[in-house]
C-alpha positions in Angstrom: -0.2 0.0 0.3 0.9 3.3 -1.0 1.3 6.6 2.0 -3.0 7.8 0.5 -4.2 5.1 0.7 -7.8 5.0 0.9 -8.9 1.0 0.7 -12.3 -0.2 0.6 -14.4 -3.4 0.5 -18.5 -3.3 0.0 -20.6 -6.3 -0.2 -24.1 -6.8 -1.4 -26.7 -5.7 -3.7 -26.8 -2.4 -1.2 -22.6 -1.3 -1.1 -23.0 -2.3 2.2 -18.9 -1.2 3.2 -17.5 -4.0 5.4 -13.9 -2.9 6.0 -11.9 0.6 5.5 -8.1 1.3 5.1 -7.2 5.1 5.8 -3.1 4.8 5.5 -3.4 8.8 5.9 -4.6 8.5 9.0 -3.2 5.3 10.1 -6.7 3.8 10.2 -8.0 0.1 9.6 -11.6 -0.5 10.3 -14.1 -3.6 10.0 -17.4 -3.4 10.0 -18.7 -7.3 11.4 -22.1 -6.0 13.2 -23.6 -4.7 9.8 -25.5 -6.8 7.3 -27.8 -8.2 10.9 -23.7 -9.9 11.7 -22.5 -12.1 9.7 -19.7 -10.7 9.3 -19.2 -11.4 12.9 -15.8 -12.0 14.2 -15.4 -13.6 10.3 -13.5 -10.7 8.8 -9.6 -10.6 8.8 -8.3 -7.4 6.8 -4.6 -7.2 5.9 -3.0 -4.4 7.0 0.4 -4.5 4.4 -1.6 -5.5 1.7 -5.4 -4.7 2.1 -5.9 -8.7 1.4 -9.5 -9.5 3.3 -9.6 -13.2 4.2 -13.2 -13.5 5.5 -12.7 -17.3 8.0 -15.5 -19.5 8.9 -17.3 -18.8 5.7 -20.7 -19.7 5.1 -23.9 -19.5 2.4 -24.8 -16.8 3.5 -21.5 -15.1 2.7 -22.0 -15.7 -1.0 -21.8 -12.5 -3.2 -20.3 -9.6 -5.3 -17.9 -8.1 -3.0 -16.6 -4.4 -4.5 -12.3 -3.9 -3.6 -11.5 0.0 -4.4 -8.8 1.6 -3.9 -8.5 4.6 -4.3 -10.7 5.8 -7.9 -10.0 1.9 -9.2 -12.4 -0.5 -8.6 -12.2 -4.1 -8.0 -15.2 -6.5 -8.4 -15.5 -10.7 -7.0 -18.2 -12.9 -7.4 -18.4 -15.3 -4.9 -19.9 -19.0 -4.4 -20.4 -20.6 -1.9 -21.7 -24.2 -1.8 -24.3 -26.2 0.4 -23.8 -29.6 1.4 -23.3 -31.9 -1.3 -27.4 -33.8 -2.0 -26.6 -37.1 -3.1 -28.7 -38.9 -6.0 -28.5 -42.4 -6.9 -29.9 -43.0 -10.3 -30.0 -46.4 -12.3 -27.9 -46.7 -15.5 -30.4 -46.4 -18.3 -33.5 -44.0 -16.2 -33.5 -40.3 -15.5 -32.8 -38.3 -12.6 -34.0 -34.9 -11.8 -31.9 -32.5 -10.3 -34.6 -30.1 -8.8 -33.4 -25.6 -8.0 -35.8 -25.7 -5.6 -36.7 -22.6 -7.4 -40.8 -21.6 -8.1 -40.1 -19.5 -10.8 -37.7 -17.7 -12.3 -36.8 -13.8 -11.8 -36.6 -11.9 -15.2 -32.7 -11.0 -14.4 -32.0 -14.5 -12.7 -29.6 -16.6 -15.1 -28.8 -19.5 -13.7 -25.1 -21.8 -15.0 -25.4 -25.0 -14.4 -21.6 -26.9 -14.3 -20.2 -30.6 -14.3 -16.8 -32.1 -12.6 -13.7 -30.8 -11.3 -12.4 -28.3 -14.1 -17.0 -26.8 -13.9 -17.2 -27.3 -17.0 -20.6 -25.6 -18.1 -23.3 -28.0 -19.5 -26.1 -25.7 -19.0 -27.3 -22.1 -18.5 -31.0 -19.9 -17.9 -30.3 -16.0 -19.2 -33.8 -14.3 -18.6 -32.2 -10.8 -19.1 -31.4 -12.1 -22.6 -34.1 -14.7 -22.9 -32.0 -17.3 -23.3 -32.0 -21.3 -22.6 -29.2 -23.0 -23.5 -27.5 -26.6 -22.9 -24.0 -27.5 -23.7 -24.0 -31.2 -24.8 -21.2 -31.8 -27.0 -18.3 -30.0 -23.8 -16.8 -33.1 -22.3 -16.6 -35.7 -25.4 -20.4 -35.0 -26.1 -21.2 -37.0 -23.0 -24.1 -34.8 -22.4 -25.8 -35.1 -26.6 -29.5 -35.6 -26.0 -29.4 -35.9 -23.2 -30.0 -32.7 -21.1 -33.3 -30.8 -20.2 -33.4 -27.8 -18.6 -37.5 -26.7 -16.7 -36.7 -23.1 -18.7 -39.8 -22.6 -15.1 -37.7 -23.8 -12.5 -34.7 -24.5 -13.2 -34.5 -27.7 -13.0 -32.0 -30.6 -14.4 -32.9 -33.5 -15.8 -30.0 -35.9 -16.9 -32.1 -39.0 -19.4 -30.9 -42.8 -20.3 -28.0 -41.7 -17.9 -24.3 -43.6 -18.2 -21.2 -43.9 -15.6 -20.4 -41.1 -17.5 -23.0 -39.0 -15.9 -21.0 -40.2 -12.9 -20.1 -36.9 -10.7 -20.4 -33.2 -9.2 -23.1 -31.2 -10.9 -22.8 -27.3 -9.7 -26.1 -24.7 -10.1 -25.0 -21.5 -9.7 -27.8 -18.3 -9.1 -25.9 -15.1 -10.8 -29.1 -13.5 -10.1 -29.3 -14.2 -6.6 -25.9 -14.9 -6.4 -26.3 -18.7 -4.3 -25.9 -22.1 -6.0 -26.2 -25.7 -4.5 -24.4 -29.1 -5.3 -25.4 -32.1 -6.4 -23.2 -35.9 -6.8 -25.2 -38.5 -9.1 -24.7 -41.5 -8.7 -24.8 -44.0 -11.2 -25.1 -47.7 -11.1 -25.3 -50.9 -12.9 -28.1 -53.7 -12.8 
């Protein structure tokens, strides 16, 4: 940091100030009681670099973080995944991964991702009124097998095979929340 730096960390749609460093005034403040105390005793601010660390993170910390250093602004999107829901399906059957939404809102964007590389396999973008299924990724293992419910965002995988076994992540970018599923495909 430079001698005249002012660094602010903000969170969420309301741009709530959660941390502040003013080098000139030799002041470091962490506002961990804002937003119903969701950051209480969890924020650590590095007085050398201005880096922010959130400890003991939960899904309520998912969202948009803004770092402002003087007039420069950087935005970070943090997704915290809840516990993984396990689902078993017999090979050849269909499996539905439920988003738990009753309906999507106009600015919602949801993405379904698969595997350790988080490969994008399906997406609904209500802002641009677009539904896209990327069934040719991963050597076409999902070709003609993915069905998206444009009302709820739930994903159905039809005619499952062993190669569909793995981790699926649902990311709601309009709502900054997420869900994880572990699908196990078993034979006869």
